[in-house]
N, C-alpha and C positions, 0 to 999 in steps of 0.2 A: 503494501500499501504507500499512495505519494502521503510523506509525510507532511506537506500542507497539506491534501485531499483529510488526512484522520486527523484535522488538528479541533476542526467542527465536531466531530464526533466524538473526542475525548474530552473537549470544555464538557459536551452533557455526561459524561459516563464519570469524566474526574468528580459532576456535583455531586452524583448518584452514591460516589463512591464515602465521600465527605472527606476530615482527619482530625484528627487530637491535635492538642498543643502537644508540640513535636522539638526536642532541639534543636539547633543546626547543624549539625551534622545526619541528623534522621531524616530532615526536610531532605535536603540533599540523594540523600538517599528509599526516601519515599519515590522520590518526583521518578530517579533510575529507575526505580524497579516497576511501577504505571505506565511510565514512554513503553521499556521492554516490554507489561507484557500484552499494549497493546497496539503495537506497530508492530509485525509479525516483521522479522528481520534486522529490525532498528537495535544499534549496538547503539548505547552510551558510555563516549570516554568521558566525560568528565561534565559535571554538574557545579555550580559555586555560584555566590552572591553574584550579580551583574555591578555595574555601575549605577544605575537607577535601585531606587529603593523601594524595598518588594518586590525586583525580579531576581527571579535565578537566571543565568546561561547555560544551554544546556550543550553541548558538541555531542552529535551524533558521528560513526563509523563512515558512513557519507560526504560527511564535509556540511553536513546543515549548521546552522543555527538554531535553535527553540530556544523562544525565551519564558515561562512557568509563574506564577504566582504560587506565594510561600506555600500554599492550601494546595498547589495542586489543578485549581478549579478553570483555572483559566489557562490558556496557552498559546505565543502566535509566534509568525517569523513574522522574516523580514527585519530591516540593519536598523539598529539602535542609533539614534543620532540622539547629538547633544550639542546646546547654542555652548561658543564659549568665546573669552574676547576677541580672536581671531577671527571665528567664524565658525561653520557650524564641524563639528566631526565625524567620525560616522566610529561609532563606537565597539559595533560588528566585527568590519573590518581590521580592527586594530586584533582585536581577540584571535580572528581568523589570522592574522597576518603572523602573529607571535605562536600558536600552536601548531602551524604550518612548518615556526621555521626548528620549532622544539620537537616534529616529530619527523623536517628531515633528517635535523643531526642524531636524530636516533636511530632510524634509519641505517647512516650514513656515506659512505660509495660505495655499497657492496657491492661488483659486478657492474659496475657503469662501462660503458663505452663512450672512453674520455681522445678526448682530442683536445693536449695538453698547449698551451702557450707556453713559449721558451720565456718570454718574461712577462710569467704572472702575476695580474693586479687585482685578478679577481676569478669570481666559478661563477658558474652560472648550470643549473639546475634543469635540462631539457626533456618534458615530457614530451614524447614523436610518435608518431607513427608513420613509420614507412613510405605506407601508399597515403598518403596526407599532401597535397601537392602544395601547400603553403610550409607544410616540413624541408619538402624537398627545394624549395627556395632558399627556406633557411639553413638549410644545410649547405647548403653553393658558396653562401657568405661566412661557412666557417672560418673557412682563411683567413679570409680582412679579421673576424672576429679575436682568434689567434695573435694575427698581425696587432691588434691592440692590447694584448696581454689580457683576454678574456682565452678563459678555459670554459670548456664547452664539454658536461654532464651528461649523455644520453642517460638518458632512462625509457624503459618499453613500454607505450601506453598503444597498442593496435585498439584500436576503439572499436573492433567487430569484436572484439573480447575474444576469450579463452578455445580452442579449439575449431578455430578457421583460421583459412588459409591466409590471414596479412600476420593471424598470432602464430603463428609456425614460421613467416618468411622471418619474423622478428630474433623467434628461438637457433631459425639458423644462421644470422648473421652474426650471433652469440655464441654457436656454437662454433662460429668456422676460424681455423687455424689465425686468421689474420682481421679481425673483427675491423679494425678499419679503410682497412681495404674491402673490404664484406660489405659495411656504410656505406661506403662510397658509391658501391657496384652497382649495387640497390635504393639506392635513394638517387643515382639514375635511370632506375628504371634495366638495369640488365637484372637478367637470370643467376640469383645465386643458389650454389646448391649447396640440395635440403639435407641437410645435418643436423642429429638429435643426440643430444645430450643432455645429463642436472644442465637448468642453468634456474637465474632468477625472475627470468620473464614475469611471470604469474603476479610473484611477489611485490615487484615494483610498479606493476599495474594495479594488483589491489593499493601501496601506497597512494596513487595516483588517484582513485577513489578517495582517497582517508583526507585526503588535500588540498582537494576539490578541481579536483582537471576535470573540464565537460568537455576540452574540445583541445585541439589539438594546430601549431606547436603549444604546450605552455610551459614558459619559462619562471624555475623560481629563484631571484636571490638571494642572497646569504645572509641578508637579516627576511626572510619568509614570505615579500611582497612577493604576487604573480603577476606574470605581463600576461595575456593572455593572448595566440594570438601572436602572427607575424608580425616581426620588429625590424627592419632594415638594419646593417650591424652596426652602421654607422650614429645611429639616431638610439638606437641602444647602449653605445658607449657613453656617449653625451650623457643618458641615464646615468649613466654608474659612475661619471663624473672623471672618464677618462680622455678628452676632450675639449 
């Protein structure tokens, strides 16, 4: 069930269940338990008090953020905004960014296909699909990114999902003796030898789902911010303060 579609049903069911006065820790546990029971397949990654008094921020395994009242009776989805002296700040996106940074750090660069810069100044983590046209366009500019001092680490995110031709193609690239050469060939539309081995492509694909990847390419910066879609090499370098 889609989380946004579930909110109305959950609001009704939570109201029927009721909730006794509980301690702070029990509030988080109760919200997590009820959401998990009410939405099939949902995994709650964390529950914590939000900046807005009376609202709890819930992070799920698919990157969605949900807000719940303390008694669990009301839920809302969408971004929480805050008025500051500097303007309007997106509280939800800031939380997503920090959560994404932590998840990427916990996962590490295990099994990435890396195109390192000789004079490294920054590292970007790119969730990529070999068959995605804009992923190929970005890959054409990897040498330019390397010249700017940007190391490109590829994480597999074949959008068609496991047990598909595109997914197997990425696995073959990963299992190749020369991963970089195989990636270059595959991105150029050339046939890559069908090779199988133990590989982390599924783990990387699942990581992409957790950090909120919905399309490719998705570029995760070292601070956890995500750039969605193709960005020219020069503009990316400028955004990283390298030009």
